[in-house]
Structures are given as C-alpha cells and as structure tokens.
Short mmCIF file of the C-alpha atoms (twelve columns), coordinates in Angstrom:
data_MODEL
# 
_entry.id   MODEL 
# 
loop_
_atom_site.group_PDB 
_atom_site.id 
_atom_site.type_symbol 
_atom_site.label_atom_id 
_atom_site.label_alt_id 
_atom_site.label_comp_id 
_atom_site.label_asym_id 
_atom_site.label_seq_id 
_atom_site.Cartn_x 
_atom_site.Cartn_y 
_atom_site.Cartn_z 
_atom_site.pdbx_PDB_model_num 
ATOM 1  C CA . MET A 1  -5.217  -100.065 -8.983  1 
ATOM 2  C CA . LYS A 2  -5.298  -101.952 -6.217  1 
ATOM 3  C CA . THR A 3  -2.374  -103.634 -4.637  1 
ATOM 4  C CA . ILE A 4  -1.763  -107.252 -3.718  1 
ATOM 5  C CA . THR A 5  1.319   -109.098 -2.069  1 
ATOM 6  C CA . LEU A 6  2.626   -112.383 -3.377  1 
ATOM 7  C CA . GLU A 7  4.468   -114.728 -1.865  1 
ATOM 8  C CA . LEU A 8  7.251   -116.434 -4.560  1 
ATOM 9  C CA . PRO A 9  9.610   -119.301 -4.191  1 
ATOM 10 C CA . GLU A 10 13.247  -118.748 -3.231  1 
ATOM 11 C CA . SER A 11 14.334  -120.600 -6.419  1 
ATOM 12 C CA . LEU A 12 13.038  -117.879 -8.862  1 
ATOM 13 C CA . PHE A 13 15.896  -115.687 -7.231  1 
ATOM 14 C CA . TRP A 14 18.542  -118.433 -7.631  1 
ATOM 15 C CA . HIS A 15 18.457  -118.568 -11.342 1 
ATOM 16 C CA . ASP A 16 21.240  -115.946 -13.244 1 
ATOM 17 C CA . ALA A 17 21.286  -113.797 -9.662  1 
ATOM 18 C CA . LYS A 18 18.242  -112.077 -10.820 1 
ATOM 19 C CA . SER A 19 17.346  -109.132 -8.323  1 
ATOM 20 C CA . HIS A 20 14.410  -108.284 -6.444  1 
ATOM 21 C CA . ALA A 21 13.162  -105.696 -9.120  1 
ATOM 22 C CA . SER A 22 13.839  -107.912 -12.198 1 
ATOM 23 C CA . ILE A 23 11.666  -110.674 -10.517 1 
ATOM 24 C CA . GLU A 24 9.311   -108.067 -9.773  1 
ATOM 25 C CA . HIS A 25 8.924   -106.804 -13.192 1 
ATOM 26 C CA . ARG A 26 8.751   -110.377 -14.891 1 
ATOM 27 C CA . SER A 27 6.195   -111.143 -12.162 1 
ATOM 28 C CA . ARG A 28 3.933   -108.270 -13.190 1 
ATOM 29 C CA . PHE A 29 4.179   -108.689 -16.969 1 
ATOM 30 C CA . LEU A 30 3.585   -112.552 -16.777 1 
ATOM 31 C CA . LEU A 31 0.412   -112.046 -14.402 1 
ATOM 32 C CA . ALA A 32 -0.675  -108.953 -16.731 1 
ATOM 33 C CA . LEU A 33 -0.057  -111.580 -19.564 1 
ATOM 34 C CA . LYS A 34 -2.214  -114.203 -18.390 1 
ATOM 35 C CA . TYR A 35 -5.149  -112.167 -17.500 1 
ATOM 36 C CA . PHE A 36 -4.767  -110.251 -20.884 1 
ATOM 37 C CA . GLU A 37 -4.767  -113.666 -22.727 1 
ATOM 38 C CA . LEU A 38 -7.575  -114.749 -20.557 1 
ATOM 39 C CA . GLY A 39 -9.715  -111.907 -21.999 1 
ATOM 40 C CA . GLU A 40 -10.165 -110.455 -18.398 1 
ATOM 41 C CA . ILE A 41 -7.877  -107.026 -18.770 1 
ATOM 42 C CA . THR A 42 -7.123  -104.968 -21.843 1 
ATOM 43 C CA . SER A 43 -4.001  -104.506 -23.222 1 
ATOM 44 C CA . GLY A 44 -3.821  -100.715 -22.257 1 
ATOM 45 C CA . GLN A 45 -4.162  -102.605 -18.452 1 
ATOM 46 C CA . GLY A 46 -1.725  -105.144 -18.801 1 
ATOM 47 C CA . ALA A 47 0.624   -102.390 -20.192 1 
ATOM 48 C CA . ALA A 48 -0.003  -100.245 -16.600 1 
ATOM 49 C CA . MET A 49 0.262   -103.582 -14.808 1 
ATOM 50 C CA . SER A 50 3.232   -104.357 -16.233 1 
ATOM 51 C CA . GLY A 51 4.868   -100.811 -16.434 1 
ATOM 52 C CA . LEU A 52 5.413   -100.901 -20.425 1 
ATOM 53 C CA . SER A 53 3.680   -99.247  -23.008 1 
ATOM 54 C CA . ARG A 54 0.801   -100.719 -24.707 1 
ATOM 55 C CA . VAL A 55 3.076   -101.009 -28.057 1 
ATOM 56 C CA . GLU A 56 5.766   -102.659 -25.686 1 
ATOM 57 C CA . PHE A 57 3.070   -105.145 -24.172 1 
ATOM 58 C CA . LEU A 58 1.589   -106.086 -27.303 1 
ATOM 59 C CA . GLY A 59 4.809   -106.949 -28.868 1 
ATOM 60 C CA . ALA A 60 6.355   -108.509 -25.576 1 
ATOM 61 C CA . ALA A 61 2.858   -110.726 -25.610 1 
ATOM 62 C CA . SER A 62 3.437   -111.706 -29.180 1 
ATOM 63 C CA . GLN A 63 7.150   -112.700 -28.531 1 
ATOM 64 C CA . HIS A 64 5.081   -114.994 -25.928 1 
ATOM 65 C CA . GLY A 65 2.911   -116.723 -28.222 1 
ATOM 66 C CA . VAL A 66 -0.022  -114.576 -27.036 1 
ATOM 67 C CA . PRO A 67 -2.236  -113.745 -29.545 1 
ATOM 68 C CA . VAL A 68 -2.640  -109.806 -29.564 1 
ATOM 69 C CA . ALA A 69 -6.032  -109.885 -31.902 1 
ATOM 70 C CA . ASP A 70 -9.256  -111.728 -31.474 1 
ATOM 71 C CA . LEU A 71 -10.750 -111.847 -34.735 1 
ATOM 72 C CA . ASP A 72 -13.451 -113.833 -36.213 1 
ATOM 73 C CA . GLU A 73 -12.804 -115.108 -39.646 1 
ATOM 74 C CA . GLU A 74 -15.342 -112.506 -41.407 1 
ATOM 75 C CA . GLU A 75 -13.549 -110.151 -39.433 1 
ATOM 76 C CA . LEU A 76 -9.879  -111.121 -40.638 1 
ATOM 77 C CA . ASP A 77 -11.113 -111.051 -43.970 1 
ATOM 78 C CA . GLN A 78 -12.334 -107.257 -43.450 1 
ATOM 79 C CA . GLU A 79 -8.915  -106.533 -42.176 1 
ATOM 80 C CA . LEU A 80 -6.886  -108.457 -44.967 1 
ATOM 81 C CA . GLY A 81 -9.231  -106.786 -47.747 1 
ATOM 82 C CA . LYS A 82 -10.714 -109.710 -48.732 1 
ATOM 83 C CA . SER A 83 -14.350 -109.007 -48.625 1 
# 
C-alpha cells in the first residue's frame, strides 16, 4: 500500500464532536467504498484500506447501498438454482 495525505474541511470535525481518529476511519472507509463501487479495487483491498475484515467491509458496503455482487442475469439464475 502507498500513503497519501488528504485535506478535509474543518466542518467534518464539528458534527457530533467527532474525533480525528473517527474522521480518519470513516474517510478511509468511504474512499475504499467508492473505489470498490467503481470496480477499481476488490473487496479485500477495500477491507484492507478501511481496517475491516472482508466480511465487515461487504456488510458495510451493502448497508450503504453498494451492491456486493455484480452478476449478469445468467449468473444470477445459476446462483438461485434456476438453470
């Protein structure tokens, strides 16, 4: 992994008196989630970026409305036992 530095607006720290650590964790997760959603990283890479297990990352992705499987119609039928 490589490291980058991001500048974040002060306003992120005003809401609910969030700590620096919680903002950093959330920012890592949201960045990983977006890269995963765009298909640019795997769920394992997203999990590593956000400090979660793969199962935790996939669960959180689903809770944020990001599909965790990208199946075409035929693959979905196979998964559901329709073929």
